[in-house]
N, C-alpha and C positions, 0 to 999 in steps of 0.2 A: 457513379454507380457502374457496375460491371453488368454486362449482359449475361443472360443464361447461358451457361457452359463456358464463361470466360474464366481462365485461371491465371494465377501468378505463380511464378517458380522463381526461387531463388538459389543460385548456384554458388558456392564459395570453392575456390581452387586455390590451395595452399601448396606452394613449391618453394624450393630453396630461396629464400629471401624475396619472395614473390607472392602477393596476395591479389587475387582478381574476384570481384564480385559482380555477377552477371544477373540481370532482371529480364524474365521473359513473360510476355503477356499473349494470350492466344486463346482459340477456341479449342476446348478439348473434345474431339471427335468421338471419343469413347462414350463420353456423357450423353452426347446428343444420340449416338447410335443406341445406347442402352434406353433412352427415353422412348425413342420411335419403336422399339421392339416391344415395349410394355404395353399391353392391350388396354390397360387402364388410363393410359395417357394418349391413346390414339385420338387425333383431332382436337386434343386439349393442350392448353398451355400449363406447364407443371407449376403447381402454386407453392413455391417455397419463399419465405419471407426474404425480400431482396435486401433488407438492411444487413441481414445476417451473411447473405452470400457476399455483400461487399466487403465485410470483415475479414473473408478468406484471403484476400491479397493485403491485408494490414495487420499481420500477426505482430505482436509485441516485439520491439527491437531487443528487448532484454531477453526474451525467450529464444529468439533467433540466435543471439550471440551465446546464450548458455548451451544450445544445441550444436553450435560450431565448436565450442570449447569441448563438449563431450565427444564429439567426433574426432577432434584433433588429438585428445587424450588417448583414444584408441591407437592412434599412429605412433605417437612419440612418447607416450606415457604419461599418466596424469600428474606425476611429479614435476614434469616440464612444462605444464600449461599453467599459467597463473591466471585462473578465472576469476575475475573481480565483478561478473555480470549479475549474477542473481543472488538477492537478498535471503538466503537460506540459512537459519541459524546453525552455528558450528559447534555449539556446546553441548555437553550431554544433557539430558532430561534429568531432573533431580531423582535420586533414588526413592525419596518419599513418594514421588508421584506414581512411579512403577509399583512401589509397595501398596499404595493405596488401591491401585487398579487390581492387584492381586488379591488384596483383602477382600474388596467388593465381590469378586468373582466366587471367592472361597465361602464367604459368609452370608451373602444374600440368598434370599429364594431367586432362582433363575427367572421365574415368571415375572416377578416384580422387577428385577434388575433389568431385564431386556424387553420389558414391555413398553407400550407406546407411553411418552411422557405427555402431561397436559399442554394443550395449545398455548398456554402463557407461560409454560415452564415449570420445572419441578419447584414447588414451593420452598422446600428446605435448602436447595442450592442457590435460589434466589436471595433467600434471607441471608444466607452466608456471605453472598457478594455484597449485600447492602450493609451487613454489619462490617465487613471489611473497609468499604469505602467511608462509612461513617467514622470508624476508628482512625483511618489515616488521613482523612480530608475535613473532619469536623463538619460532616453532611448529616442529613436526616433522611435518608432513603429508607423505605420499606420494601418488603419483597415485591409489593405491587408496582414499584417503580423499575423493576430489573426485567428485561426480555433477553433470554439465552438465544444465541443465533450461531451460525455456522461461520465462525471467525469474524474479523472485523468487516470483511466484505459483505457478509450477511447483515451485520449489523447496520452499516451504511445503506444497504438496499431498502431495509426496513424504515429506518430513521427519514430517508428522503421521501418516500412515498407517504409517510405519516404527516409531513407537515409541508410538502410542495405539491402543488397541483400541475398538472400538464399545461405547458405554456408559460409557466411562471421561470424565473431564473434563479440559478445558484451561482454564487461566486466562489471562485477558488483562487488562492494566491500562489503565483509562481515563485519558485519551482514547485512543482507537484507531481504527485503519483500519477502516471498516464492513465492508469484504468479508471480514474474519476471520470474520464470521457464517457465510457459506456454506462458506467454506474449511474450517472446524472441522465444522459440523453435517452436511455431506454426507460426511463420513468416518464417520458414526454415533456420534461423540463428541458431548459436551455442552460448551457454552462457558458459562463463569462469569466475569462482568466485575468486576472488583475496582474500587470507586468512586475516582474521580480525587483526587489531592491538588492542589487548585488553587492552593497556595501556590506551588509552583515546578514542578509537574507531574512530580516524582520519584515512586518507588513509595510508595504509601500504607501504610506499615507500621502505621498505627494499627488498621487493620482486616484486615491480611493474614492473620494467624492463624485467624480465623473463616472465611475463604474457601479457605484451603490444607488441606482435608480429605483423607481418606485415599483418595478416589476420584480424586483429581488426579493425572494421569499426566504432564502436560507443562505448562510455562508458555511462552507465546508472547509475547516481549518485542520491542519495536520501538525502538531508539534509533540515531541521531537519530530523534525521533518525528514521525510524522505522525498528528494535526494540528498538535501543539503547538510543534515545533521543538525540544523539551527533549532534552538529551544527559544520559543517566544517568551520574553520577560514579562514580568508582571506590569511593567510599565506599557508594553505594547498591548497587552490584553485589556488593560484599563481604557487605554486611548481608543482601541478598537471598539469596545463595548459603549463607550461614551458616545461614539459616533452612530452606533446602531441604535441606542436609545432615542437620539435626537431624530434619526431618520423615522423610527417607529412613530414617533408624535407628528412628523411632518406628513408622513404618508397615510397615517390612520390604520396601520396594520403591523402584525407582528413579523419582526425579522428573527428567525431561528438560526442558532449555531450549532451546527453538527461537528462535534470535535472527534477527530479520528486519533486515537491514542495507542496504537499497538506497541510504540516504543517507549512508553511512559517510565518503565523501570530502568532503561539504559540511558543514564546520564553521566556526565564527566566532571571532573575538578570539583567533586565534592557538591555540586549543586543539586538542588530539587526541582523537579518540573513542576510549574505552578499548575493547579488543577483548574481547568476552565471553568467548570460549572460553580466555583466558588465566586466567580466575578460576574456572571450573567444567569439571569433566571431562566430565560427560554433557551436552555442548552440540552441537547442529547448527546451523551458521551457514548462513543463506539469503542469497544475494547476487544482485543484478541489475546489469548494466552500463548499465541504462537511463538512470540519472542520471549516473553518472561519465562515460560516453562520449557522453551524449545521443542514445542509439540506442534509445527505448522500443519502436519498431515492429520491431526485430530479434528481441525476445523472446530474450535470452540471459542465463543466470545459472547458479548452481551451488549445490549443498549441499555443505558442508565438514564432514565427521565429524570431531570432536575425536579424535586418535589414542588418547587415554586414555579414551574414551568406552567404556561398557559394550558389548561386542560389536562394537567399532569395525570390525573387518575384515569383518563379516558385512552391515553397513547399506547400504553401496553395492550389493552384489550383490542385496540384498532390494529396494532402490528400483528396480532394473532389473526385477524381477518386478512391482513395483507398476506400472510403467509399462505393462506388458501389459494390466492391469485398467482403467487410465484412458485408454488410447489415446495416451500420451504419446510413446513410440517414438523418442526422442532429438530434440534440436533440430538446426537446419541444419548439415550438416557444413561449409559455407563459413564461416558464422558463428563456429562452435566454433573453427576454425582462426584466424580473425582475433581472437577473444577471447584466445586463448593468446598470440599475438604482441603484443597490444597490453595486456596485463594490467597493466602498470605505467604507463600513461598516462591522462590525463584531459582532458575539454574544459576550457576556461578559466572555472572556477566562481565566480570572484571576484564576478562580477556579482550573485550572489544575496545576497552579504553587503551590497553597496552598496544594493540593493533594500530588504532588511531593515531597515538602519538609517534610511533614507527613511521607511518606514512605521511603525517603532517610534517614532521621534523624533515624527512626526504624531500618532499614537494618544495617546502620553503627554501631549502638549501639549493635546490635545482633551479630556483628563480620563478617558481609558479605564483601566481596569484591565487590564493586559497583562504577561505574563512575557515578558522578552526571550529570543528563541530562541538556542539554542547551535548550531543547524545546520538542515539542510533548507531548503526554499524555501516554509515555511509559518509563519504567525504565528497565534495563537489568543486574540484579546482577548475581554473580557467584554463583551456587548451593553448598550447604554444603556437597556435595559428588560428585565424578566424574561424576556419571550418572544422569544427570539432569532429565532424563524420570524417574527414580526411586524416585528422590527428589519430583518431581511433583506428583507421585502416593501417596507419603506419605502425602503431603499436602492435597490431596482430603479427607483424612479421618477426616480432620478438616474443611471440606467444604470451603477450600481455592482453587480456581481454577486458577493455573498458567500455563504458555505455555512453555514446554521446548525448548531449543534455537537451537536444532539439524537443524530443517528445516530452520532456519534463517542464517545457516553458523556459529553458535555459540554453538557448543557442550559444555556441562559443565555449561551453563547459562541458565536463564530462563526470560521470558518476563511477565512483570506485566502491563497491560493496566488499568491505573487509572482515566478512565473517568467514575466517579462513583460520586455520591453525597458525599460531604465532610463528612457528618454524617456517612455514612456507612464506608468510609474509615477509620475514626476514630474508629468505632466499630470493624474494621478487625485488628487493630494493636495489642490488647492484645490477639487474636486468632493466629496471627502470632508468636507472643513470645511463646505462649503455645505450638505451633507446634514445634518451634526451640528447646525449653527447653526439651520437651518430646522426640523428635526424635533424637536430636543431643546434648546430654548433654555434658557439658565441661569435 
């Protein structure tokens, strides 16, 4: 924990062939002076949540690198910086989505269109989501099983609080999205990370039993996976859920699966992504349209409660009550209506497979150990030295911005987010080769 007034600063110095990263910690005298001059603070300790203060010095590595890439682009031109840091969709939103927004604005009464939506969500949009899931995955959702949220993050926030109590444990499988840490710990629950299976990034069943103890209330899974691009096979899911069912009987309580699926529509080699809820009753599916429709800034998604889930009919009303405590209060009425009308369409996502093939083939040719992604727009190769942070710092000298895998639970690996124009990916390939040949000569 950092004391009151403690600050952390990161300075990145980029020169000709030279990258230096400096960290400084110290007391911010201006902060303390401002506090002492405020009559409301006189003689009192300023009451700011220390947990959040401690996070100020722990900014996302991904965001830090993205900010560095943005600053570097201003110096040398964006076309000369190969920023593989941030998972921001790079393909256009479907025209039909834009047209739907325009049509709603033109044809609907503005008071109805822009008014508050119900706490449980707009019934017609919820029904449209349920109908789509039923058609695509042979499920039997109703509108009462769907809870609209502000993206997948909002969905996970509600799902966790609905089925996990403070003090209980949530399992995640490495490699995993680093933001799962605050998502889980700020509910009062504990996160436990199952070490990665680096052979193929499927579940590490060799150690699962020792991690799946009686205090585990839920398992948060992510397939297709950020950062590895792995898609859990039906065999993996069946085996995982057989273990969960056995543990439920042994421990005498339910174990919920919270399935984070924002990349569900991005799969490669003609394969379909198995729908988790088909295999396990106690599943809460968390989805976002950020990737499928290329609308991350609109913050729209949902939780789908498996109709066979324990207390299925109670969970959506419970999530509406959770919203009261975390200030969620329903996503935009306009975007919810558009979501319902466009639930079965996607952007042209084929560019991600094109980019994946270009990078995968290049990494293999250059001697990297790398598992071929089954989906998403990420690839997770093993670095060419033990310290992936050192590897990524060396890459910065060539204006290649990669993210070291430590925060993902994959030390020694690095993430490449290839949601870029294919032309830029192609131009990056000789730069990657130059970097490897120069820094790691055979």
